[in-house]
ChimeraX commands (.cxc) that place a marker at each C-alpha (Angstrom):
marker #1 position -82.79,17.00,-54.42 radius 0.5
marker #1 position -82.42,13.47,-55.35 radius 0.5
marker #1 position -85.02,11.03,-54.52 radius 0.5
marker #1 position -83.32,9.12,-51.19 radius 0.5
marker #1 position -85.52,6.54,-49.74 radius 0.5
marker #1 position -83.29,3.51,-49.92 radius 0.5
marker #1 position -78.95,3.72,-50.25 radius 0.5
marker #1 position -78.02,-0.22,-51.29 radius 0.5
marker #1 position -74.35,-0.53,-50.19 radius 0.5
marker #1 position -72.57,-3.48,-52.14 radius 0.5
marker #1 position -69.04,-4.42,-52.10 radius 0.5
marker #1 position -67.64,-2.92,-55.53 radius 0.5
marker #1 position -65.26,-6.18,-55.01 radius 0.5
marker #1 position -68.13,-8.45,-55.74 radius 0.5
marker #1 position -68.80,-8.58,-59.98 radius 0.5
marker #1 position -71.89,-10.45,-59.14 radius 0.5
marker #1 position -73.08,-8.15,-56.81 radius 0.5
marker #1 position -72.78,-5.31,-59.10 radius 0.5
marker #1 position -74.65,-6.91,-61.87 radius 0.5
marker #1 position -77.50,-7.73,-59.86 radius 0.5
marker #1 position -77.86,-4.24,-58.74 radius 0.5
marker #1 position -78.07,-3.08,-61.95 radius 0.5
marker #1 position -81.59,-3.99,-62.52 radius 0.5
marker #1 position -82.49,-3.34,-58.68 radius 0.5
marker #1 position -85.03,-0.52,-58.24 radius 0.5
marker #1 position -82.71,1.21,-55.21 radius 0.5
marker #1 position -83.24,4.96,-55.47 radius 0.5
marker #1 position -79.31,4.97,-55.16 radius 0.5
marker #1 position -76.81,1.98,-55.43 radius 0.5
marker #1 position -73.66,2.54,-53.92 radius 0.5
marker #1 position -70.39,0.22,-54.75 radius 0.5
marker #1 position -68.26,0.48,-51.71 radius 0.5
marker #1 position -64.66,0.46,-51.62 radius 0.5
marker #1 position -64.80,1.11,-47.54 radius 0.5
marker #1 position -65.88,-1.52,-44.92 radius 0.5
marker #1 position -67.06,-4.17,-47.09 radius 0.5
marker #1 position -63.94,-4.45,-48.80 radius 0.5
marker #1 position -60.61,-5.94,-47.40 radius 0.5
marker #1 position -57.48,-4.11,-47.22 radius 0.5
marker #1 position -55.87,-6.51,-50.10 radius 0.5
marker #1 position -58.51,-5.97,-52.67 radius 0.5
marker #1 position -58.71,-1.76,-52.40 radius 0.5
marker #1 position -57.06,-1.58,-55.56 radius 0.5
marker #1 position -59.16,-4.13,-57.54 radius 0.5
marker #1 position -62.35,-2.82,-56.06 radius 0.5
marker #1 position -61.92,0.71,-57.02 radius 0.5
marker #1 position -61.08,-0.59,-60.85 radius 0.5
marker #1 position -64.26,-2.58,-60.23 radius 0.5
marker #1 position -65.66,0.12,-59.77 radius 0.5
marker #1 position -65.05,2.55,-62.50 radius 0.5
marker #1 position -65.69,0.14,-64.82 radius 0.5
marker #1 position -68.87,-0.79,-63.49 radius 0.5
marker #1 position -70.24,3.18,-64.01 radius 0.5
marker #1 position -68.42,3.58,-66.92 radius 0.5
marker #1 position -70.33,0.33,-68.65 radius 0.5
marker #1 position -73.55,1.86,-67.08 radius 0.5
marker #1 position -76.82,-0.03,-66.85 radius 0.5
marker #1 position -77.94,0.77,-63.45 radius 0.5
marker #1 position -81.65,1.24,-63.15 radius 0.5
marker #1 position -80.49,3.26,-60.11 radius 0.5
marker #1 position -78.73,6.58,-59.58 radius 0.5
marker #1 position -75.16,5.31,-58.67 radius 0.5
marker #1 position -72.71,6.24,-55.91 radius 0.5
marker #1 position -69.46,5.03,-54.16 radius 0.5
marker #1 position -68.31,5.06,-50.96 radius 0.5
marker #1 position -64.97,5.49,-50.97 radius 0.5
marker #1 position -62.01,5.28,-48.41 radius 0.5
marker #1 position -61.78,8.16,-46.16 radius 0.5
marker #1 position -58.71,10.67,-46.69 radius 0.5
marker #1 position -56.88,9.41,-43.71 radius 0.5
marker #1 position -56.51,6.13,-44.74 radius 0.5
marker #1 position -53.94,5.24,-47.66 radius 0.5
marker #1 position -56.46,4.48,-50.29 radius 0.5
marker #1 position -58.71,7.68,-49.80 radius 0.5
marker #1 position -56.90,10.07,-52.32 radius 0.5
marker #1 position -56.52,7.12,-55.15 radius 0.5
marker #1 position -60.23,6.53,-54.73 radius 0.5
marker #1 position -61.18,10.22,-55.38 radius 0.5
marker #1 position -58.22,10.04,-57.97 radius 0.5
marker #1 position -59.51,7.86,-60.25 radius 0.5
marker #1 position -63.09,8.20,-59.45 radius 0.5
marker #1 position -62.46,12.05,-61.37 radius 0.5
marker #1 position -64.28,12.38,-65.04 radius 0.5
marker #1 position -66.53,9.03,-63.71 radius 0.5
marker #1 position -70.12,9.75,-64.47 radius 0.5
marker #1 position -71.51,8.87,-60.98 radius 0.5
marker #1 position -74.29,10.91,-59.27 radius 0.5
marker #1 position -72.65,10.56,-55.60 radius 0.5
marker #1 position -69.67,10.40,-53.21 radius 0.5
marker #1 position -70.44,8.79,-49.50 radius 0.5
marker #1 position -67.69,9.86,-47.40 radius 0.5
marker #1 position -67.21,7.67,-44.24 radius 0.5
marker #1 position -66.76,8.78,-40.94 radius 0.5
marker #1 position -66.65,13.05,-41.24 radius 0.5
marker #1 position -66.06,14.77,-38.39 radius 0.5
marker #1 position -65.83,17.99,-39.18 radius 0.5
marker #1 position -66.60,21.27,-42.04 radius 0.5
marker #1 position -62.93,20.79,-42.99 radius 0.5
marker #1 position -63.08,17.56,-44.01 radius 0.5
marker #1 position -66.45,18.35,-46.01 radius 0.5
marker #1 position -64.27,20.63,-47.73 radius 0.5
marker #1 position -61.28,18.50,-48.57 radius 0.5
marker #1 position -63.49,15.76,-49.98 radius 0.5
marker #1 position -65.01,19.09,-52.30 radius 0.5
marker #1 position -62.13,20.45,-53.72 radius 0.5
marker #1 position -61.39,16.42,-54.77 radius 0.5
marker #1 position -64.92,15.74,-56.63 radius 0.5
marker #1 position -66.45,16.61,-59.54 radius 0.5
marker #1 position -68.50,19.86,-59.69 radius 0.5
marker #1 position -71.85,17.78,-60.85 radius 0.5
marker #1 position -71.09,15.23,-57.83 radius 0.5
marker #1 position -73.09,15.36,-54.86 radius 0.5
marker #1 position -71.68,14.71,-51.47 radius 0.5
marker #1 position -73.15,12.26,-48.52 radius 0.5
marker #1 position -71.17,12.56,-45.26 radius 0.5
marker #1 position -71.62,9.79,-42.73 radius 0.5
marker #1 position -71.73,10.67,-39.22 radius 0.5
marker #1 position -70.29,8.14,-37.37 radius 0.5
marker #1 position -68.43,9.02,-34.22 radius 0.5
marker #1 position -68.76,10.95,-30.89 radius 0.5
marker #1 position -66.69,13.89,-32.38 radius 0.5
marker #1 position -69.10,14.17,-35.67 radius 0.5
marker #1 position -72.58,14.07,-33.63 radius 0.5
marker #1 position -70.95,17.02,-31.05 radius 0.5
marker #1 position -70.23,18.98,-34.42 radius 0.5
marker #1 position -73.48,17.93,-36.18 radius 0.5
marker #1 position -74.15,21.51,-37.05 radius 0.5
marker #1 position -71.28,23.24,-38.34 radius 0.5
marker #1 position -70.58,20.01,-40.31 radius 0.5
marker #1 position -73.63,19.97,-41.86 radius 0.5
marker #1 position -73.21,24.21,-42.50 radius 0.5
marker #1 position -70.46,23.14,-44.75 radius 0.5
marker #1 position -71.98,23.60,-48.16 radius 0.5
marker #1 position -70.41,22.79,-51.20 radius 0.5
marker #1 position -70.90,19.56,-52.42 radius 0.5
marker #1 position -72.32,18.48,-49.44 radius 0.5
marker #1 position -76.48,17.35,-49.79 radius 0.5
marker #1 position -76.80,14.55,-47.41 radius 0.5
marker #1 position -75.85,13.45,-43.84 radius 0.5
marker #1 position -76.12,9.51,-43.13 radius 0.5
marker #1 position -75.76,8.42,-39.55 radius 0.5
marker #1 position -73.79,5.34,-39.25 radius 0.5
marker #1 position -75.23,3.65,-36.41 radius 0.5
marker #1 position -72.92,0.25,-35.81 radius 0.5
marker #1 position -69.85,2.74,-36.18 radius 0.5
marker #1 position -71.43,5.19,-33.77 radius 0.5
marker #1 position -72.60,2.66,-31.56 radius 0.5
marker #1 position -69.31,1.01,-30.84 radius 0.5
marker #1 position -67.79,4.49,-30.16 radius 0.5
marker #1 position -70.38,5.61,-27.74 radius 0.5
marker #1 position -70.01,1.76,-26.26 radius 0.5
marker #1 position -73.71,1.67,-25.82 radius 0.5
marker #1 position -75.67,-1.57,-25.62 radius 0.5
marker #1 position -77.80,-3.10,-28.12 radius 0.5
marker #1 position -81.18,-2.45,-28.08 radius 0.5
marker #1 position -84.24,-3.40,-30.00 radius 0.5
marker #1 position -85.80,0.55,-30.36 radius 0.5
marker #1 position -82.25,2.22,-30.66 radius 0.5
marker #1 position -82.59,3.84,-27.41 radius 0.5
marker #1 position -79.01,4.73,-27.05 radius 0.5
marker #1 position -79.10,6.47,-30.14 radius 0.5
marker #1 position -82.13,8.44,-29.60 radius 0.5
marker #1 position -80.72,12.00,-29.31 radius 0.5
marker #1 position -78.23,11.50,-32.38 radius 0.5
marker #1 position -81.21,10.04,-34.64 radius 0.5
marker #1 position -83.17,13.21,-33.71 radius 0.5
marker #1 position -80.31,15.46,-33.89 radius 0.5
marker #1 position -79.08,14.17,-37.44 radius 0.5
marker #1 position -82.42,15.15,-38.81 radius 0.5
marker #1 position -82.48,18.80,-37.54 radius 0.5
marker #1 position -78.98,19.48,-38.58 radius 0.5
marker #1 position -79.56,18.44,-42.00 radius 0.5
marker #1 position -83.06,19.83,-42.58 radius 0.5
marker #1 position -81.82,23.25,-40.90 radius 0.5
marker #1 position -79.21,22.93,-44.05 radius 0.5
marker #1 position -81.54,22.12,-46.75 radius 0.5
marker #1 position -79.29,18.59,-46.99 radius 0.5
marker #1 position -81.23,14.83,-46.59 radius 0.5
marker #1 position -81.14,12.98,-43.88 radius 0.5
marker #1 position -80.43,9.47,-44.08 radius 0.5
marker #1 position -80.89,6.85,-41.44 radius 0.5
marker #1 position -78.56,3.84,-40.40 radius 0.5
marker #1 position -78.63,0.33,-41.80 radius 0.5
marker #1 position -80.47,-2.64,-40.13 radius 0.5
marker #1 position -78.41,-5.56,-39.54 radius 0.5
marker #1 position -80.67,-8.51,-38.94 radius 0.5
marker #1 position -81.23,-10.15,-42.41 radius 0.5
marker #1 position -84.06,-12.28,-41.42 radius 0.5
marker #1 position -86.06,-10.20,-39.15 radius 0.5
marker #1 position -88.55,-8.50,-41.72 radius 0.5
marker #1 position -90.27,-6.85,-38.78 radius 0.5
marker #1 position -87.82,-5.39,-37.05 radius 0.5
marker #1 position -86.67,-3.99,-40.28 radius 0.5
marker #1 position -90.48,-2.13,-41.22 radius 0.5
marker #1 position -90.29,-1.32,-37.48 radius 0.5
marker #1 position -87.10,0.37,-37.79 radius 0.5
marker #1 position -87.88,1.91,-40.89 radius 0.5
marker #1 position -91.15,3.19,-39.68 radius 0.5
marker #1 position -89.14,4.59,-36.86 radius 0.5
marker #1 position -87.07,6.32,-39.01 radius 0.5
marker #1 position -89.86,8.13,-40.87 radius 0.5
marker #1 position -91.30,9.20,-37.65 radius 0.5
marker #1 position -88.08,10.98,-36.58 radius 0.5
marker #1 position -87.94,12.87,-40.27 radius 0.5
marker #1 position -84.92,10.90,-42.01 radius 0.5
marker #1 position -85.84,10.77,-45.63 radius 0.5
marker #1 position -84.71,7.62,-46.39 radius 0.5
marker #1 position -82.32,5.11,-45.35 radius 0.5
marker #1 position -79.14,3.17,-46.30 radius 0.5
marker #1 position -79.45,-0.92,-47.15 radius 0.5
marker #1 position -77.19,-3.91,-46.79 radius 0.5
marker #1 position -79.41,-6.44,-49.27 radius 0.5
marker #1 position -81.63,-6.18,-51.94 radius 0.5
marker #1 position -84.38,-8.08,-49.88 radius 0.5
marker #1 position -84.75,-4.75,-48.10 radius 0.5
marker #1 position -85.72,-2.12,-50.65 radius 0.5
marker #1 position -89.31,-2.61,-51.08 radius 0.5
marker #1 position -89.76,-2.54,-47.31 radius 0.5
marker #1 position -87.77,0.74,-46.99 radius 0.5
marker #1 position -89.75,2.07,-50.32 radius 0.5
marker #1 position -92.91,1.58,-48.70 radius 0.5
marker #1 position -91.80,3.08,-45.56 radius 0.5
marker #1 position -90.52,6.42,-46.84 radius 0.5
marker #1 position -92.86,7.06,-49.46 radius 0.5
marker #1 position -96.42,8.50,-48.99 radius 0.5
marker #1 position -99.35,6.32,-47.88 radius 0.5
marker #1 position -102.42,6.97,-49.58 radius 0.5
marker #1 position -104.36,8.25,-46.83 radius 0.5
marker #1 position -101.15,10.85,-46.50 radius 0.5
marker #1 position -101.69,11.62,-50.35 radius 0.5
marker #1 position -105.78,12.17,-50.15 radius 0.5
marker #1 position -105.26,14.29,-46.81 radius 0.5
marker #1 position -102.61,16.32,-48.37 radius 0.5
marker #1 position -104.72,16.80,-51.90 radius 0.5
marker #1 position -107.38,18.21,-49.55 radius 0.5
marker #1 position -105.77,20.67,-47.45 radius 0.5
marker #1 position -104.05,22.12,-50.70 radius 0.5
marker #1 position -107.63,21.88,-52.57 radius 0.5
marker #1 position -109.05,23.65,-49.68 radius 0.5
marker #1 position -106.42,26.62,-49.79 radius 0.5
marker #1 position -107.00,26.89,-53.23 radius 0.5
marker #1 position -110.60,27.96,-53.07 radius 0.5
marker #1 position -111.83,31.42,-53.35 radius 0.5
marker #1 position -113.16,31.57,-50.18 radius 0.5
marker #1 position -109.48,31.10,-48.34 radius 0.5
marker #1 position -107.96,33.59,-49.74 radius 0.5
marker #1 position -105.78,35.87,-47.43 radius 0.5
marker #1 position -106.73,33.72,-44.49 radius 0.5
marker #1 position -104.06,32.20,-42.63 radius 0.5
marker #1 position -106.20,29.28,-41.26 radius 0.5
marker #1 position -109.19,27.52,-42.18 radius 0.5
marker #1 position -111.40,24.34,-41.27 radius 0.5
marker #1 position -110.28,20.96,-43.45 radius 0.5
marker #1 position -112.48,17.66,-42.92 radius 0.5
marker #1 position -112.79,19.31,-38.84 radius 0.5
marker #1 position -109.21,20.26,-38.19 radius 0.5
marker #1 position -107.82,23.66,-38.26 radius 0.5
marker #1 position -104.81,24.26,-40.62 radius 0.5
marker #1 position -102.74,26.51,-41.60 radius 0.5
marker #1 position -100.43,28.28,-43.90 radius 0.5
marker #1 position -97.73,25.26,-42.74 radius 0.5
marker #1 position -99.47,22.90,-43.24 radius 0.5
marker #1 position -100.29,23.71,-46.69 radius 0.5
marker #1 position -96.45,23.66,-47.47 radius 0.5
marker #1 position -96.17,20.36,-45.81 radius 0.5
marker #1 position -98.53,19.11,-47.80 radius 0.5
marker #1 position -97.51,20.58,-51.33 radius 0.5
marker #1 position -94.38,19.06,-50.40 radius 0.5
marker #1 position -95.69,15.41,-49.63 radius 0.5
marker #1 position -97.42,15.74,-52.98 radius 0.5
marker #1 position -94.36,16.48,-54.47 radius 0.5
marker #1 position -92.47,13.88,-52.88 radius 0.5
marker #1 position -95.43,11.47,-53.61 radius 0.5
marker #1 position -95.10,12.39,-57.44 radius 0.5
marker #1 position -91.31,11.69,-57.54 radius 0.5
marker #1 position -92.29,8.23,-55.89 radius 0.5
marker #1 position -94.23,7.31,-58.62 radius 0.5
marker link #1:1,2 radius 0.2
marker link #1:2,3 radius 0.2
marker link #1:3,4 radius 0.2
marker link #1:4,5 radius 0.2
marker link #1:5,6 radius 0.2
marker link #1:6,7 radius 0.2
marker link #1:7,8 radius 0.2
marker link #1:8,9 radius 0.2
marker link #1:9,10 radius 0.2
marker link #1:10,11 radius 0.2
marker link #1:11,12 radius 0.2
marker link #1:12,13 radius 0.2
marker link #1:13,14 radius 0.2
marker link #1:14,15 radius 0.2
marker link #1:15,16 radius 0.2
marker link #1:16,17 radius 0.2
marker link #1:17,18 radius 0.2
marker link #1:18,19 radius 0.2
marker link #1:19,20 radius 0.2
marker link #1:20,21 radius 0.2
marker link #1:21,22 radius 0.2
marker link #1:22,23 radius 0.2
marker link #1:23,24 radius 0.2
marker link #1:24,25 radius 0.2
marker link #1:25,26 radius 0.2
marker link #1:26,27 radius 0.2
marker link #1:27,28 radius 0.2
marker link #1:28,29 radius 0.2
marker link #1:29,30 radius 0.2
marker link #1:30,31 radius 0.2
marker link #1:31,32 radius 0.2
marker link #1:32,33 radius 0.2
marker link #1:33,34 radius 0.2
marker link #1:34,35 radius 0.2
marker link #1:35,36 radius 0.2
marker link #1:36,37 radius 0.2
marker link #1:37,38 radius 0.2
marker link #1:38,39 radius 0.2
marker link #1:39,40 radius 0.2
marker link #1:40,41 radius 0.2
marker link #1:41,42 radius 0.2
marker link #1:42,43 radius 0.2
marker link #1:43,44 radius 0.2
marker link #1:44,45 radius 0.2
marker link #1:45,46 radius 0.2
marker link #1:46,47 radius 0.2
marker link #1:47,48 radius 0.2
marker link #1:48,49 radius 0.2
marker link #1:49,50 radius 0.2
marker link #1:50,51 radius 0.2
marker link #1:51,52 radius 0.2
marker link #1:52,53 radius 0.2
marker link #1:53,54 radius 0.2
marker link #1:54,55 radius 0.2
marker link #1:55,56 radius 0.2
marker link #1:56,57 radius 0.2
marker link #1:57,58 radius 0.2
marker link #1:58,59 radius 0.2
marker link #1:59,60 radius 0.2
marker link #1:60,61 radius 0.2
marker link #1:61,62 radius 0.2
marker link #1:62,63 radius 0.2
marker link #1:63,64 radius 0.2
marker link #1:64,65 radius 0.2
marker link #1:65,66 radius 0.2
marker link #1:66,67 radius 0.2
marker link #1:67,68 radius 0.2
marker link #1:68,69 radius 0.2
marker link #1:69,70 radius 0.2
marker link #1:70,71 radius 0.2
marker link #1:71,72 radius 0.2
marker link #1:72,73 radius 0.2
marker link #1:73,74 radius 0.2
marker link #1:74,75 radius 0.2
marker link #1:75,76 radius 0.2
marker link #1:76,77 radius 0.2
marker link #1:77,78 radius 0.2
marker link #1:78,79 radius 0.2
marker link #1:79,80 radius 0.2
marker link #1:80,81 radius 0.2
marker link #1:81,82 radius 0.2
marker link #1:82,83 radius 0.2
marker link #1:83,84 radius 0.2
marker link #1:84,85 radius 0.2
marker link #1:85,86 radius 0.2
marker link #1:86,87 radius 0.2
marker link #1:87,88 radius 0.2
marker link #1:88,89 radius 0.2
marker link #1:89,90 radius 0.2
marker link #1:90,91 radius 0.2
marker link #1:91,92 radius 0.2
marker link #1:92,93 radius 0.2
marker link #1:93,94 radius 0.2
marker link #1:94,95 radius 0.2
marker link #1:95,96 radius 0.2
marker link #1:96,97 radius 0.2
marker link #1:97,98 radius 0.2
marker link #1:98,99 radius 0.2
marker link #1:99,100 radius 0.2
marker link #1:100,101 radius 0.2
marker link #1:101,102 radius 0.2
marker link #1:102,103 radius 0.2
marker link #1:103,104 radius 0.2
marker link #1:104,105 radius 0.2
marker link #1:105,106 radius 0.2
marker link #1:106,107 radius 0.2
marker link #1:107,108 radius 0.2
marker link #1:108,109 radius 0.2
marker link #1:109,110 radius 0.2
marker link #1:110,111 radius 0.2
marker link #1:111,112 radius 0.2
marker link #1:112,113 radius 0.2
marker link #1:113,114 radius 0.2
marker link #1:114,115 radius 0.2
marker link #1:115,116 radius 0.2
marker link #1:116,117 radius 0.2
marker link #1:117,118 radius 0.2
marker link #1:118,119 radius 0.2
marker link #1:119,120 radius 0.2
marker link #1:120,121 radius 0.2
marker link #1:121,122 radius 0.2
marker link #1:122,123 radius 0.2
marker link #1:123,124 radius 0.2
marker link #1:124,125 radius 0.2
marker link #1:125,126 radius 0.2
marker link #1:126,127 radius 0.2
marker link #1:127,128 radius 0.2
marker link #1:128,129 radius 0.2
marker link #1:129,130 radius 0.2
marker link #1:130,131 radius 0.2
marker link #1:131,132 radius 0.2
marker link #1:132,133 radius 0.2
marker link #1:133,134 radius 0.2
marker link #1:134,135 radius 0.2
marker link #1:135,136 radius 0.2
marker link #1:136,137 radius 0.2
marker link #1:137,138 radius 0.2
marker link #1:138,139 radius 0.2
marker link #1:139,140 radius 0.2
marker link #1:140,141 radius 0.2
marker link #1:141,142 radius 0.2
marker link #1:142,143 radius 0.2
marker link #1:143,144 radius 0.2
marker link #1:144,145 radius 0.2
marker link #1:145,146 radius 0.2
marker link #1:146,147 radius 0.2
marker link #1:147,148 radius 0.2
marker link #1:148,149 radius 0.2
marker link #1:149,150 radius 0.2
marker link #1:150,151 radius 0.2
marker link #1:151,152 radius 0.2
marker link #1:152,153 radius 0.2
marker link #1:153,154 radius 0.2
marker link #1:154,155 radius 0.2
marker link #1:155,156 radius 0.2
marker link #1:156,157 radius 0.2
marker link #1:157,158 radius 0.2
marker link #1:158,159 radius 0.2
marker link #1:159,160 radius 0.2
marker link #1:160,161 radius 0.2
marker link #1:161,162 radius 0.2
marker link #1:162,163 radius 0.2
marker link #1:163,164 radius 0.2
marker link #1:164,165 radius 0.2
marker link #1:165,166 radius 0.2
marker link #1:166,167 radius 0.2
marker link #1:167,168 radius 0.2
marker link #1:168,169 radius 0.2
marker link #1:169,170 radius 0.2
marker link #1:170,171 radius 0.2
marker link #1:171,172 radius 0.2
marker link #1:172,173 radius 0.2
marker link #1:173,174 radius 0.2
marker link #1:174,175 radius 0.2
marker link #1:175,176 radius 0.2
marker link #1:176,177 radius 0.2
marker link #1:177,178 radius 0.2
marker link #1:178,179 radius 0.2
marker link #1:179,180 radius 0.2
marker link #1:180,181 radius 0.2
marker link #1:181,182 radius 0.2
marker link #1:182,183 radius 0.2
marker link #1:183,184 radius 0.2
marker link #1:184,185 radius 0.2
marker link #1:185,186 radius 0.2
marker link #1:186,187 radius 0.2
marker link #1:187,188 radius 0.2
marker link #1:188,189 radius 0.2
marker link #1:189,190 radius 0.2
marker link #1:190,191 radius 0.2
marker link #1:191,192 radius 0.2
marker link #1:192,193 radius 0.2
marker link #1:193,194 radius 0.2
marker link #1:194,195 radius 0.2
marker link #1:195,196 radius 0.2
marker link #1:196,197 radius 0.2
marker link #1:197,198 radius 0.2
marker link #1:198,199 radius 0.2
marker link #1:199,200 radius 0.2
marker link #1:200,201 radius 0.2
marker link #1:201,202 radius 0.2
marker link #1:202,203 radius 0.2
marker link #1:203,204 radius 0.2
marker link #1:204,205 radius 0.2
marker link #1:205,206 radius 0.2
marker link #1:206,207 radius 0.2
marker link #1:207,208 radius 0.2
marker link #1:208,209 radius 0.2
marker link #1:209,210 radius 0.2
marker link #1:210,211 radius 0.2
marker link #1:211,212 radius 0.2
marker link #1:212,213 radius 0.2
marker link #1:213,214 radius 0.2
marker link #1:214,215 radius 0.2
marker link #1:215,216 radius 0.2
marker link #1:216,217 radius 0.2
marker link #1:217,218 radius 0.2
marker link #1:218,219 radius 0.2
marker link #1:219,220 radius 0.2
marker link #1:220,221 radius 0.2
marker link #1:221,222 radius 0.2
marker link #1:222,223 radius 0.2
marker link #1:223,224 radius 0.2
marker link #1:224,225 radius 0.2
marker link #1:225,226 radius 0.2
marker link #1:226,227 radius 0.2
marker link #1:227,228 radius 0.2
marker link #1:228,229 radius 0.2
marker link #1:229,230 radius 0.2
marker link #1:230,231 radius 0.2
marker link #1:231,232 radius 0.2
marker link #1:232,233 radius 0.2
marker link #1:233,234 radius 0.2
marker link #1:234,235 radius 0.2
marker link #1:235,236 radius 0.2
marker link #1:236,237 radius 0.2
marker link #1:237,238 radius 0.2
marker link #1:238,239 radius 0.2
marker link #1:239,240 radius 0.2
marker link #1:240,241 radius 0.2
marker link #1:241,242 radius 0.2
marker link #1:242,243 radius 0.2
marker link #1:243,244 radius 0.2
marker link #1:244,245 radius 0.2
marker link #1:245,246 radius 0.2
marker link #1:246,247 radius 0.2
marker link #1:247,248 radius 0.2
marker link #1:248,249 radius 0.2
marker link #1:249,250 radius 0.2
marker link #1:250,251 radius 0.2
marker link #1:251,252 radius 0.2
marker link #1:252,253 radius 0.2
marker link #1:253,254 radius 0.2
marker link #1:254,255 radius 0.2
marker link #1:255,256 radius 0.2
marker link #1:256,257 radius 0.2
marker link #1:257,258 radius 0.2
marker link #1:258,259 radius 0.2
marker link #1:259,260 radius 0.2
marker link #1:260,261 radius 0.2
marker link #1:261,262 radius 0.2
marker link #1:262,263 radius 0.2
marker link #1:263,264 radius 0.2
marker link #1:264,265 radius 0.2
marker link #1:265,266 radius 0.2
marker link #1:266,267 radius 0.2
marker link #1:267,268 radius 0.2
marker link #1:268,269 radius 0.2
marker link #1:269,270 radius 0.2
marker link #1:270,271 radius 0.2
marker link #1:271,272 radius 0.2
marker link #1:272,273 radius 0.2
marker link #1:273,274 radius 0.2
marker link #1:274,275 radius 0.2
marker link #1:275,276 radius 0.2
marker link #1:276,277 radius 0.2
view
């Protein structure tokens, strides 16, 4: 599974943004053909995205958010991206497993699919959607569209969306997918971004979608293991590796009883820490 702490969206119709993205340390740069591009610029943005990816030079992996298959541009987007050396396709407003299959049938075999969950219908069918298999490797909660379609009011801790935050993580991890949190809109609120990233990690998200390069460092700090977590995880792994722990299901580490499930979690955390480095 790719490391997906930060997915930075940038309009494919903006050459300056694309050029700047080449040097950014986000985990995935997503060239956007959907919300960030006006209808009259769709064809220009599509051609620019294809050219940018073929030219290469990106520090990060590269993906494209295409337009939905029910729009006038979705089919053309996927056709243009066939054979282009990208890593991910991000599909907007996916509502069911059939839509996942429709995207997968139009994608190259080595490209992964991230499905955006943005409507009430999608959150009510999350388990079947996440279990579609095939190219699907991540699901992302589109918090802005979901909040608008639900009619929820604003809240600093996303109170109205908490059930769907938790359900998105549960559905993703039940099917071995990455769970990606939605965007944080307030560009001048560094403390708010830190709080929301911390909330996302607390809920179990693997990373977050971003709308500005200045958000990358905060996001990486939140979704990377801390030194304290690494030390604790290493202690658990070392304790279970000791000769007197052989065959035991639970042992004492630093005054705390830990079981084999803690060992599995510690091992995964150390692997993630290595990937983050």
